[in-house]
C-alpha positions in Angstrom: 121.9 108.6 103.8 121.5 106.5 107.0 119.1 107.8 109.6 117.8 106.8 113.0 114.2 105.6 113.1 111.8 105.0 115.9 108.8 103.0 114.7 109.0 102.4 111.0 105.8 103.4 109.3 105.3 101.1 106.3 103.1 100.9 103.2 102.6 97.5 101.5 101.5 97.4 97.9 100.8 94.1 96.0 98.0 93.1 93.7 97.8 89.6 95.2 95.7 89.9 98.3 97.1 86.8 100.0 100.7 88.0 99.6 99.8 91.5 100.7 97.9 90.4 103.8 100.7 88.0 104.7 103.3 90.7 104.6 101.1 93.1 106.6 100.4 90.6 109.3 104.0 89.7 109.6 105.2 93.3 109.8 102.6 94.2 112.4 103.9 91.6 114.8 107.0 93.8 115.4 107.0 96.6 117.9 109.2 98.8 115.7 107.1 98.5 112.6 103.6 99.8 111.9 101.8 99.2 108.6 100.0 102.5 107.8 98.6 101.6 104.4 97.8 98.9 101.9 97.5 99.1 98.2 96.5 96.7 95.4 98.0 98.6 92.5 100.6 101.3 91.8 98.0 104.1 91.5 96.7 103.4 95.0 100.3 103.1 96.3 101.2 106.6 95.1 98.0 108.1 96.5 98.2 106.3 99.9 101.9 107.2 100.2 101.1 110.9 99.7 98.4 110.6 102.3 100.3 108.7 105.0 103.9 109.7 104.3 105.4 106.3 105.3 109.1 105.8 106.1 109.1 102.8 103.7 107.0 101.6 100.8 107.2 97.9 100.0 106.2 97.7 96.4 105.6 94.7 94.1 107.4 95.3 90.8 104.5 93.9 88.7 101.2 95.6 89.5 98.3 96.7 87.3 97.5 100.3 86.3 100.9 101.5 87.4 103.8 99.1 88.0 106.1 99.3 91.0 108.9 101.1 89.2 106.6 103.9 88.1 105.1 104.1 91.5 108.5 104.1 93.1 109.6 107.1 91.0 106.5 109.1 91.9 106.7 108.2 95.6 110.3 109.1 95.8 109.8 112.4 93.9 106.7 113.4 95.8 108.3 112.7 99.2 111.7 114.2 98.3 113.3 110.8 99.1 112.1 110.7 102.7 110.0 107.6 101.9 112.4 104.8 101.1 111.4 102.0 98.6 111.9 98.3 98.9 110.8 96.3 95.8 109.2 92.9 95.9 109.8 90.4 93.0 109.0 86.8 92.3 112.2 86.0 90.4 115.7 86.7 91.4 116.7 87.7 87.9 113.6 89.7 87.2 114.1 91.9 84.1 112.9 95.0 86.0 115.3 94.7 89.0 117.9 96.9 87.5 115.3 99.6 86.5 113.9 99.5 90.1 117.3 100.2 91.6 118.0 102.9 89.0 114.7 104.5 89.8 115.9 104.9 93.4 114.7 101.8 95.2 117.0 100.9 98.1 116.9 97.2 97.3 114.7 94.3 96.4 113.3 91.3 98.2 112.1 87.9 96.8 108.5 87.1 97.7 109.6 83.8 99.2 112.0 85.4 101.6 112.0 84.2 105.1 110.5 86.2 107.9 113.9 87.3 109.3 115.0 88.3 105.8 111.9 90.4 105.4 112.4 92.2 108.7 116.1 92.7 108.0 115.3 94.2 104.5 112.6 96.6 105.9 114.9 97.9 108.7 118.0 98.3 106.5 116.2 100.1 103.7 114.0 102.2 106.0 117.2 103.4 107.7 118.4 104.8 104.4 120.9 102.0 103.5 120.9 99.9 100.4 120.1 96.2 100.7 123.2 95.0 98.8 124.6 92.2 100.9 122.8 89.3 99.1 125.1 88.2 96.3 122.1 88.0 93.9 121.7 91.8 94.1 125.2 92.5 92.9 124.9 89.8 90.2 121.6 91.3 88.9 123.0 94.8 88.8 126.2 93.6 87.0 124.3 91.5 84.4 121.9 94.3 83.5 124.5 97.0 83.3 126.6 94.7 81.1 123.7 94.0 78.9 122.6 97.6 78.4 125.5 99.0 76.3 123.2 101.9 75.2 122.9 103.1 78.8 126.0 105.3 78.9 127.2 106.9 82.1 126.5 110.6 82.3 129.6 111.1 84.5 133.2 110.0 84.2 135.7 108.6 86.8 137.8 111.7 86.1 135.3 113.8 88.1 136.3 111.9 91.3 139.5 112.1 93.2 141.5 108.8 93.4 140.3 108.3 97.0 136.7 109.0 96.1 136.9 106.5 93.3 138.4 104.0 95.7 135.5 104.5 98.2 132.9 104.1 95.4 134.5 100.9 94.4 134.4 99.5 97.9 130.7 100.6 98.2 130.0 98.6 95.1 131.7 95.6 96.6 129.2 95.7 99.5 131.5 97.1 102.2 129.9 99.2 105.0 131.4 102.5 106.1 133.2 100.9 109.0 134.7 98.2 106.7 135.8 100.9 104.2 137.4 102.8 107.0 139.3 99.7 108.2 140.3 98.8 104.7 141.7 102.3 103.9 143.0 103.0 107.4 140.9 106.1 107.8 138.2 107.2 110.2 134.5 106.6 109.8 134.0 110.4 109.6 136.5 110.7 106.7 134.7 107.9 104.9 131.4 109.8 105.3 133.0 112.9 104.0 134.3 111.1 100.8 130.8 109.5 100.3 129.0 112.9 100.6 131.4 114.5 98.1 131.2 111.7 95.5 127.4 111.5 95.9 127.2 115.2 95.2 129.5 115.0 92.2 127.7 112.1 90.6 124.2 113.3 91.8 123.5 110.0 93.6 120.6 109.5 95.9 121.8 106.4 97.8 124.2 103.4 97.9 122.1 101.4 95.4 122.6 104.0 92.8 126.3 104.3 93.7 126.7 100.5 92.9 125.0 101.0 89.5 127.3 103.9 88.6 130.4 102.0 89.8 129.5 99.2 87.3 128.7 101.7 84.5 132.0 103.5 85.0 133.8 100.2 84.9 135.1 100.4 88.5 133.6 97.0 89.2 133.0 94.3 86.7 130.4 91.6 86.5 131.3 88.8 88.9 132.7 91.1 91.5 136.0 92.0 89.9 137.5 95.4 90.0 137.8 97.3 86.7 
């Protein structure tokens, strides 16, 4: 869930030295961000994350020896979820984006993102939120859930109350807690209570996984429609 951060301690992992150095240099220009480690492959990323305990790991999806998704799973498991993960990808419809989010990544960022987009993504994900506002994220999740008919949901909508299902649907549509409260005419505290309960029932780690489950349960359909 969302948390307050002072200086964000970040790890940057990318096998392309030019890309990695560029991200490191840009992040280090910010007073509230400190790069505490660099890695050129997934194995190094896991080891350095264990040594430095960063708030955020910025991982390239495609890396040698251990790809970013495998590294993300290990980093999240080893840190108990205290290290958040932001994935880097070259292509907006990368075949691994869905797997990265399902593994627990808080979102993904294109390598050609602007400096402001990079900083926004780092701060949002490090705070424990999902980077779901770009339309491409929702489109990617929707397309890959739709394509994977063999990936059946473990849970059913019946496990949720009507209000919890409604809140989950609004999360999947990209609304913040404040926007959900306004839409349902309830308090922010009540929204957080519903989210905590539905997260516990569906065994969700964060909002990114909540979006995936909402698609899998048919609460939201590809293209943004409600199921």
